[in-house]
C-alpha positions in Angstrom: 98.2 65.4 82.8 101.6 65.2 84.6 103.5 67.9 86.3 106.1 69.7 84.2 109.4 70.2 86.0 113.0 71.2 85.6 115.7 68.9 87.1 118.5 70.6 88.9 121.2 68.6 90.7 123.7 69.7 93.3 126.3 67.3 94.5 128.8 67.4 97.4 128.3 70.8 98.8 128.8 72.3 102.2 125.5 73.0 104.0 125.8 76.8 103.8 126.6 76.7 100.0 123.9 74.2 99.3 121.1 76.2 100.9 122.3 79.3 99.1 121.8 77.5 95.8 118.0 77.4 96.3 117.5 80.8 98.0 114.9 82.7 96.0 114.6 79.7 93.6 111.8 79.6 91.1 111.9 75.8 91.1 108.5 74.2 91.9 109.8 71.0 93.3 113.0 70.4 95.2 114.0 66.9 96.4 117.1 66.8 98.6 118.9 63.6 99.1 121.0 63.0 102.2 122.9 60.2 103.8 122.3 58.7 107.2 124.0 56.0 109.1 122.7 52.5 109.2 123.7 49.0 108.4 120.3 48.1 107.1 118.6 49.4 103.9 116.1 52.2 104.6 114.9 55.5 103.3 113.3 58.1 105.6 111.1 60.4 103.5 110.1 63.8 104.8 109.2 67.3 103.6 106.5 69.9 103.7 105.1 68.9 100.3 102.9 66.0 101.6 101.6 65.0 98.2 105.2 64.8 96.8 106.5 63.1 100.0 103.8 60.5 99.9 104.1 59.9 96.2 107.9 59.4 96.4 107.4 57.0 99.3 104.7 55.0 97.4 106.8 54.8 94.2 110.0 53.7 96.1 108.0 51.2 98.1 106.5 49.7 94.9 110.0 49.5 93.4 111.0 47.4 96.4 112.8 50.0 98.5 112.2 50.1 102.2 110.7 53.5 103.0 109.2 55.3 106.0 107.4 58.6 106.1 108.9 60.8 108.8 106.8 63.6 110.3 108.9 64.5 113.4 112.6 65.0 114.1 115.5 66.1 111.9 114.5 63.8 109.0 111.0 65.2 108.8 112.3 68.3 106.9 109.3 70.4 107.8 111.2 73.6 108.8 110.9 76.3 106.2 114.7 76.9 106.4 115.4 73.3 105.1 116.9 73.3 101.7 114.1 71.2 100.2 111.6 73.9 101.2 113.4 76.8 99.6 111.7 76.6 96.2 108.9 78.9 94.9 106.2 76.9 96.6 108.2 76.8 99.9 107.7 73.0 100.2 109.6 70.0 99.0 110.7 66.5 99.9 113.8 65.1 101.6 115.2 61.6 101.3 117.6 60.2 104.0 119.2 57.1 102.7 121.2 54.7 105.0 124.9 53.9 104.2 123.9 50.3 103.6 121.5 51.2 100.8 123.8 53.8 99.3 126.5 51.1 99.1 124.0 48.7 97.5 122.9 51.4 94.9 126.5 52.0 93.8 127.8 48.4 94.0 126.1 47.2 90.9 128.4 47.7 87.8 125.4 48.3 85.6 123.6 50.6 88.1 120.3 48.7 87.7 119.2 49.4 91.3 120.3 53.0 91.1 118.3 53.4 87.9 115.3 51.7 89.6 115.6 54.2 92.5 115.9 57.2 90.2 112.9 56.1 88.0 110.7 55.7 91.1 111.5 59.3 92.3 111.0 60.6 88.7 107.6 58.9 88.5 106.5 60.7 91.7 107.5 64.0 90.2 105.3 63.6 87.2 102.2 62.2 88.9 
């Protein structure tokens, strides 16, 4: 049986405002998506929820996206104060996507790659 979840999206917020959105949250799973520089397509996947982090990485990899699990440094997202770790379970996942891949995801007029990306993340949430 899959996980039940509520989807909640926050777009374009300042760091202080964004973190406040999740403070005291009753959400079970938070996946934050950030941009990083890079002229190559890559996704760094971090977070304290190891099962969710690894599941997202696996699903994105199977969908043809270049991924890497990050366990140290800023992209690891293991600090309890990180926005993705502010839910009820105090653990979540974080995706850092390069500029090149973000451009590719939004360049297609039919959004096929973006839909493929979203479906991969969604599959990991319901595993």
